[in-house]
N, C-alpha and C positions, 0 to 999 in steps of 0.2 A: 504494499499500500504506500502511495505517495503522501507525504505530509508537507505542508508549507503554507504560506499565505497566498490567498487568491486575490489579486487586485481586480476588482469586479469588472467584467465586460459582459456584453450580451452574448450569451451562449445558447445554442440550440440544444435542449436537453430532452431526454426521453421521459416517459412516464416511469414512476418508481413504484412498482408494487411492493417492493421490499421495504421501502422507507417513505417515499414521497406520495405515492398514489395508492388509494384503496378503492376497491370495487364493492358494490353492495353484496353483503354476504361474507366478505372477508372477515376473519377473525382479527380482533383488535390487538391482542397481545402476542400473537404468534404469526410468523409470515414465512413464506417459502423463498429460498434464495432464487435470484433470477440472474440470467446471463447478461453480460454488458452488451449493449447494442452498438451497431456501427456509428450511430449518432453520438453515443457517449464517447466512443474512442475518438471520433473527430473532435468533439468539444474539448476533451482532455489534451489531445495532441496540439490544439491551437494555443494552449497555454504552457506547453512543456518547455519552451525555449526560455521564457522569462520567469517561470515559477521559482526556481531556486534563487534568483536574484531578489524577488519580492519577499521570499521567506527570510533571506538573510537580512534585508533591510529592517523587517519587522522585529527580528530577534535581536538586533543590535540596538534597539531603542533603549536609551539610558534610564534605568530605574531610578537613578538618583534625583531625576527631575519630577518624580511622581508627586502629584498634588491630590490630597484627599478631600478636597472641597473647592469652594469658590476661591478665586485669587483675592488678595487683599484689596479692599475698596468695592468689591463686587457683592459682598454679603449684606444682608439686611441688618439694620440696627436693632439688636436685641438687648440693649442695655437695661431696659426695665426688668426683663427676666434675670439678667445677670445681678441686678441689685437684689432681687428676691433671693437668689441662690446665696448670696453673701451671708444671709441670715440663717441658712440651713447648715446643720453640722455635717462634717465630712462623713460619708457613708450614710447620709440622710436622703430623704425623698421629698419632693414637692409636687403635688398635683396642680396642674396649671390650666386645665380647660375650664371655662366658666359656663359653657352650655353643654348640652348632650349631643352625641352623635345622632340620636334618633330624632332630635328636634329638626334636622335638616334633610331627613330621608326624602326620596322621591315619594310623592303621594301614591297611595295604593292603586289608584285608577291608572297611573302612568307607568306601573311596573309590568315588565313582560311575565307571562305566565305560560310557559311552554308545556305542552302535554297537560298532565293533571296536577302539576306541581306548582304551587305558588309560595313564594318565599319573600324575604325582605332583605334590605341591605345590611342587616346585622352580619350576614355571612361574609361580607368583605373583611371583617375582623375575626370572626369565629372559624372560618374554614381555611386552615392551612395557608396563611397569608402573610404579606409584608407590606411595609410602607416605604416610600421614598422620602428623602429630605431635600427640599428646594432651598439651597443656601442663599440664592439670590433674593428670594422673597421671605425666607423664614417660614416655609410652609411644610407641614407634613401632608404628603400626597398619598391617596388611598384608591386603589383599584382591586377588584378581587372577585369573590363569588366562585362560580365554576362548578364543574362536575355535577353532582346531584344536589347542589346547594342553592345557587342563584344564577339565573342567566343574564341578569342585567349588567350592562357596561357602564352605568352611571358612576361618576368619579366624585371624590370629595377631598377636601383639605382642612386641616386645622391650622390656623394662622397664629404663629407665635407673636406677632405684632398686635393682634387684638385678643388673642386667647380664645377665639371663637371658631367653632366648626362651621363650614360652608359647603354647599354643594356646588361642584364645578360644571356638571352637565347632567342632563337627563338621559335615561337609557334608551337605546334603540330597541325596537321590537326584533324578535329573532324568528328564523324559519329553519326547518329541517330540510336540507337539500333533496333527501330521498323520501321524504314523507314518513321516515322511520325515526328511531331513537339513535341512529348511528352517529350523526354529527349535526351541529347546528352552526349557523352563521347569522350575522346581522342582516336585517331585512333588506337593507340597501347594499348588501354584498360585503365580502371580506376585505375589500379595498377601501371601504368607507369607515369601518370600525371593527373592533374585535367583539367577540362575545365575552361574557363574564368567565373568569378562570381562577382556579387556585393559583396563587402566586408564590407559595413557599418562601424562599429567601431571594426572590428574583426581581422585584421592583427596585428601580434605581433612577436617580435624577442625574442628568448630564448638563453640567453648568456651562461648558463651552458653547454648545449649540442650544442651550436653554430648552431642553426637552425632557419629558418624563418617559423613560424607557420601560415598556411592558413586553417581556418575553413570554409570559404565560406560565403554564404548568399543566393543569388538567382543565381544559375548557368545559363549558356547560355540557353536561350529559355524556362525556366521553373521556377516555384516558389518552386520546390522541393529542398532538400539538394543535395549534391553530391551523385550519385548513380552508381551502377555497375550492369550488367545483371546477372540474375541467371538462365535464361532459354530463350526460344524463345519469350516469352510473359511477362516476369517478371523482376522486378528490385528490388534491396535492397539498403538501405542507406549505404554509405561507407564514408571513410575519418576519421579524418582530414588529411591534408598533411603537411609534412615538406619539406623545400627547402634548400639544402646545398649551401650556397653562396660561399664556398670555391671552388666549381666546376664551378662557373660562367664563361661563355664564350659566347661573343656576336655572334659567328659564329656557335654555336652548338644549336640543338634543346634540350629542357629541358627533354624530354623523351628519347625514345630508338632510335637507328639508323634507319632511314627509316621512321620516324614518321612526318617528316616536310611536308610541303604543296608542293607536287611534281606535282600535276595536273596543276598547274599555273606557274611552273618554270621548267627550265632545269638543275637546280643546282643538281649535283650528288655527290658533295664532302661534304655534310652536314651530320655530324655524331651526334649521341645521347650522351648527356652529363650525363645522368642517374642522374639528379639533384634533382628529386623528390622522396619522400617516402610516400606511403599511409599507414598510421598507422592502418587503418581499424579496429577501435574499435568495430564496429558494428558486426564483425564476431565472437567475443568471449565474449562480454559483454551483460548481459541481457538488453533488451530494456527499462525496467523501469528506468535504472540508467543513461540513455544517453539523451542528447538533441536531438531532432528530427527535428529541423529547426532553422537556424541561421539567417533568415531574420530579419532585425532590430536589430540584436544582438550587444552587446558591450563587450569589454574585458579590463582587466587590469593586469599588471604584479606584482607578489609579490614572487620573488625567495627567497628561505630560505635554509640554511644548505646543500648547494651543490646540490640542485634540483631546477628545474624551476616550478614555481606555476603560474597558470593563472586563474584568476576569469573571468567567462564569463556568461553573461546573455543571455538566448536562450529559444526558445519554447520547452516545454516538449512533445508536440504533434502537429499534423497538424490541429487539430480542433480548437485550441485556439491561439490567437496572444499574450496573456500575457506571461511574461518572468519569468522563473525560474533561480536561481542563482546556478552555478556549480563551483566547484574547480577541475581543471585538473592539475595533477602533472606528470611530465616527468623527468626521471633520466638517460635514456640511448637513445642516438641519433639513434642507429641501432636496438633496440629492444623494440617494442611497447607493448610487453607482461608485461613490468614493469610499464606501465602507470596506473594511477588510476583516477577515476572520482567519485566525491562526490557531492550529492545535499546538498547545505548548506543554501539555502534560497528559500522560495516559494512566490508566488505573492499574494499580498493582493489588492493593488490598483495601477493605474497609470503607468503601464509598457507596454502598448500595442503599442505605437508608436515607430518609430526608434529614435535613439538618440545616446548619448555618455556616457561612464562610466569611473570611476576613483576609484583607491584604495587609501584610507587614512590610512597609517600605525599608525599614532598618535591616531586617534579615532577608529582604527581598524574597518572601515566601507567600504563598496562598495557603492558609490553614483552613481546615474544615472539620466539623464534627462528624463522627462516623459511627453509626450504630445500626444494627440490623433487626434487632428485636423490638417490637412496640412496647414490651413489658418493662415497667419501671424497676422491677425487682430483679431483672437479669442484668448482671454486670458485664455486658459485652460491648459497652461503650468505650470507644477510643477516639483519637484524633489522627488526622493524616495531614501532611503538608506536601506541597510541591516546591521544589527549589527553582525559583524563577531565573536564576542565573544560568541555567542550562536547559532552556526550553526546546521542546521538540518531541519526536516520536519515541525517544529512549528515555525521556524524563518521567520516571515512574514515581508515584506518590510514596511517601514513607510513613509507616504506621508508628505512632508513639503513644505511650501511656504515661501521663504525668504522675509524679509522686504526690499522694494526697497528704498534705500538710496538717490539715485540721481534722480530717476523718469525715466519713459520711458521704463521700462523693460517689454518685452513680449517674452516669450520663444517660438521659433519655432523649428521645428524638424531638422533643419539643423545645429544647433550649434554644434561645437566641444568643449570638455571640458577635462582638465587634471589637475592633482594634483600638486601643487608646494610644495615640502616637506621642503623647506628652509623657506618659509614665512607661511607655513601651511594654505594654501588657494587654491581655485580652480579658474582657469582662463578659460573663455569661449570666443569663437571667432566665428563670423558669416561670416567672409571673408572681412570685411571692416577695417577701420583704428583704431576703438576703440575696446577695450576688456571689458569685465565685470568680476568683481572680486566677486566670492562667498566665503564669510567668514563663517566658521562654528563656533558653540559655542565651548567653551573649553571642555565641556562634552557633549557626544552624546545625542541628544534630537531633537524633531521636532521644538523646540522653539529656538530662539537666532540666527538664520541664517540671514545674511544680503547679499544684492547684490548691487553692485555699478559700474556705468560706468567709466572707466578710459579713458579720451581722449588722443589721440595720441600726442606725442611730436616729434619735429623735422619736416623735410620737406619731408621725404620719408615714404611711407606707401602703403599698398594694396589698390586698387581702387575697389569699389563695386557699381554696377556690373562691372566685367571686360568685355573686348571685347569678344563677342561670348556668353556671359552669357545668360541663359534662366531658368526661374522659381527659381532655387536655385543655389548658386555657387557650381558647380560640384556636383549637386545632394545633396547639403548640405556639410558643412565642416566635420562633423562627426568624423572620425578618422584621419583626416589630420591636427591634431593639437596635438603636444606632447611636454611635458617638457623634456629638454635635460640636464641631470645633469652635463655633461662634459663642458657645456657652461653657466650653471645657466640661461638658457634662454628658451623660447618657440620657437617651429619650426612650421610653417604653410605652406601649399602647396595650391596654387591656379593657375587657368588658365590652362585648359586641353591641350593646345598646347604649350604654352611657358614653363609650368611647373615651375612658379616662386616659389622659395623657400625663405621664409621670416624668419628672426630671430626677436623675440620680446624681448626687454630687460625689465624685470619687475622692478617696484619700489622696491628699496631695494636691487638691484643687487650687488653681490660681486664677485670678480674674483675667479673661482674655484681653489682650492689648497691653498688658503690663509684662515686665521682665519676669520670665519664669524662674523657678528655683533651679539649681544646677541639674544637668543631665549627666548621667554617668554610663559609660560603656565599660563593663568588667567581664572579661572572659577567661576561661582556663582551657589550656590546650596540652594534653587531652583532657576532657571532662570526666573520664573514667580511667583509672589505672588499676593494675594488679597490686597486691599488697607490697609495700616497701619500694614503690616506684615514685617518681616525682612528676609534677605537672608545672606548667609556666603560666602565671597570671599576667595579663595585659590589660591596662586600663587607660581610658582617656575621659575627659570631661569638657563641658562647656558651662560658662557662667559660674565657675567655681574659683575660689581663691586659695582654698586649703582643704586637705583631705586627711582623714584619720582611719587607720585600719583597725579591725576588731575581729573577734572570732578565732579562726585558725591562724591569724597573724596579728600583729599589733604595732601601734606607734604611728607617728606622722608619716605621710607619704606625699609625694608631688601630685600635681593635678594630672599627670600622665606618667606612664612608665611601665616596666615589666619586672617580674621577679619570679625566680624558680622556687618552688615550695616542695617540700618533701624531705625525707622519704616518708610516705603516708602509710600508716598501718590500718587506720580506720577512715571512713568517710569524714570529710571536714568541710565546713562552710566558711568562706572568706568574705567579710563584709567590709565595704568601703563607704564611709560617710563623708560627704564633701559639702562645704558651706560656701555661700556667695552672697552677693548684695540682697537677693531676693529670698534667702532662706537656706534650707539644707535638704539634701536628698541622700538616700541610701540605696545601695545596690549590693546584692549578695549573689555569689556563685558557689555552688557546692560541687566538689570533686568526689565522685563515688569510687569505692573500691569494688572492682568487678570480681565476681567468683571465678574460680579457675575453670578453664576449658582445656581439655587434653585432646589433642589430635596428633596421631602419628600414622606413618605408613611403613609397611614391612613387606618387601625391602624398599629402601629409598632409591635404589638404582636397579634397573631391570634391563634385560636384553630387548632389543627392538621386537615389538609383537607380544611381549610377555606382559603379565599383570602384576599389581601390587594389591595389598589388602589395607584398606583404610579403616581405622578404629578411632572412635571419639567417645568422649564422656563429658556430659554437662548435667549432672543429676538435678541441679536447681532449675533447669530451664524447662519451659513448656513446649518449645519447638525449636527445630534447627533447620537451617536452609543451606544446602550444598551448592557451590557454584564452581566454575572452572572446569576441571576434568570431569566432574559429575555435577548434576543439577537436581533440584527439587526439594521438597520438604522432607525432613527425616525426624525420627524421634530423638529425645535428649541423649540417648546412648545407643550405640550400635557399631557394626563393622560390615563392610561389603567389599567385593572385589571391584577394582577399577575398570576391569575389561582390558583388552589389548591396548598397549601404549606404544606409540610409534615415535613420538617426540618428547623432549622434557616437558612435563606438565605440572602445573600448580593446582592443588586442590584446596578450596577455601570453604570453611563452615562458619556460619553466623548463628548463634544461639540466643534466644531471647527468653526472659522470664524474670519475675520479681523485680520489675523496673529496670533491668540491665539488658544490654545487648553486647555480646562479646564475639569477636572475630578472630579466628586463627587459621593459618595457612601452612601447608607442607608442600615441598616440591619434590617430585620423583624425576630423576634424570634417567635418560636412555643411554646405557653404556655403549660406547664405540668399540669395535674389535680392535686388537693390537695392530699397530703398524710397525714394521721392522725394516731397518736399512742395514745391509751388510755388504762389505766389499773386501777384496784382497789386494794388497799392495807389495810387490807387483802381482799382476794377475797371471803371469807366466814366469816359471822358474826352470832353470837348467839343473843338470845332475848336481847333487850335493847342496843345492841352494834353498833358502828359506823365504817365506812370505809372512806378512803381517795381516791378520784379519782384524777389521774394524766393525763394530756393530753398535746399533742403539735401537731401543724399542720404546714406543709410546703406548699408553693405555694398557700396559702390562705390569704384572706383579712378580712374575718369574719366568726364567727361560731355561731351555735344556738343549744341549748340543747332541747331534747325532751324525751318522755316516763317517766323515773323515775325522771327526772328533767326537767325544762323548762326555756326558756328565752335566751337572748344573752349571749355569753361567749367570753372571749379573745381567741386568737389563741393558747395560751399556758397558762397553769395554773394548780392549784390544788384546790380541794373543799371537805369538809367533808359532807358525806351523811349518813342518817339513824337516829335512828333505823328504820328497815323495818320489816314489818309483814310477808312478803313472799319474795321469790327470785324475784329480780327486774332487769330489763334491762335499762341501761343508754345509750341513743343515742346522738352522737354529729355530726351535719351536718355542714361542712365547705365549703365555696365558695371562688373561686379565678379566675384569668383570664382564666385558663385552665378548668373551669367547677365546678361542685359540687360533693362532695363525703361525704359518711356517714359511720361512725365507731361506734361500740358499745362494751360495756363491761357488763357481767352479774354478779351481786352481789348475791351470794347464801346465803340463810337463813338456818342455821342449827337448829335442834330441840333438 
């Protein structure tokens, strides 16, 4: 399969029964493979020349320029909310909405009611949903519903400047293209507006082009992505959509004039606001380059150099629920032909369940929650990250399990998560009063992560479960939890009817626009060592004038430096506290002592085509992974044959368990047969004359003489022979790990 960036151009594409086109009666969750058509091959060949160039340009984009929101001067003035936050204790909450979400719902008569199901806009919050943060206007943007919950595409916003909920658009009516429950679209077509959809962690605002991006998830009444009809019995994938919030009007339908729900209302003065744009990437990009289902997906923003960049994890096809990581770039609000999509990460483990994702510009990583079981009492929850410094088809995600510092941590699929760029940590929220802080290592690694519960301060906090709650808070928090740079606070949304908007003040909060407290980068290399080994601490700071070490080291330190610590017999935490004009900050790194892992090969040198036996032992581990000469998952202890070895081969095993990951390698060489050089000087002798034999052997451990001479000989030497009565052959046989070889020299008798 080819991977890369596709700079969009108009391509002639086939129907895609496997991914892009479905016929009436096709099963939704399974599909048959199809052969590539000549049209497909022609389309791909038309981009083959410049595809690697486009991929290279996209992959070389500098992550250091990433921006997590609006540029300075673009953001709304939220100083009244900041003033309120100053009176809230750190780790405290503040509810900021002054009206209820239900106060601004679309009237019942103007809501679509497809089939026999009638519902309400509460599903925009309850049903596996997310919001976006419009940093230009200071608005929380909401679109959702979907699947078996709500078909309406009405949109809403909560305005931080007024603290009021507003409706941004009325919903379109919906129709089923087949007259069945297979799939639905807006009554004025998929190019005018989307239908309601679960949004999981997928809603996101694009500040450079000033649009609200909706990629969807599970649209109304189906688990397919957004679709559009291509014929009486066929559909193809379409989308994503952008919404122009500058056109928002609570009295207008989001699509075209006449698309509102007329059958249930005598309203005749409702016009279309033309607020939606279908970017329809699937009409001109090759299928292999695009995500094919956004169910359970996650997104994170990383704008750079005047363009909007979105990282999104989504399903690459309908057959698998595991998630691939994409980079989606948008530079023109009105022209989707300038959009690009790049596959920058592929699945390895742990990305099948729904969850939340976040972009860490400091470690240049995309981090995602990963849980497969919906049960809260099943501790199968972990995290994965993709290292964005090496994007591409070989960039597999890395599974990690943080050390639970406070106890009680069990990841469920409903958690929301976002990155705090000021304190360089992740905050997770499940809808209750407490949050969890996920702290990364200073250097990207599966080791060194910790997670800790932070109990709420103050008297006001979200209540879990809220009134009307069932199963999960709003189908899970998912994308209803965002870091807001303009407030240096997190925003959470709960309660599908009241639409309670909460601000959470993190520990270490500072007023935006003022000098922040010092930032500290502290890393240990390596983060885990075997007993009685050493590690090197490296640190740097900004806005700091002095630093003091504590924990596993002590005393004053400079504001930057490095230091070798060890030999370490037990795990040790090293803390650096730095002070500056705006206060002080603390950073801690822990060096773990990894359990022993034994790996050996017997023998370590073999003849070409022979085998060795690998044996390993890591009784503390839960699983081991072989790579190199052998591959695949293995148990924590075992042995097996390598099979025939023809060249020198390295075998590597990585074992994980108890919060540690340890790797060991052993190399098995292929022994070469002996080589022998032997000569006689002179090569011809007369009566009574002698000659000197000179020899040397490589890859040999012993030599034996025969024919004209006998007995053991060293592997290199010289010896006088003769006189001889007739021409005589002198043989030398040498033996080594690679076998036995014989060489000879003929000493000629002259007459």
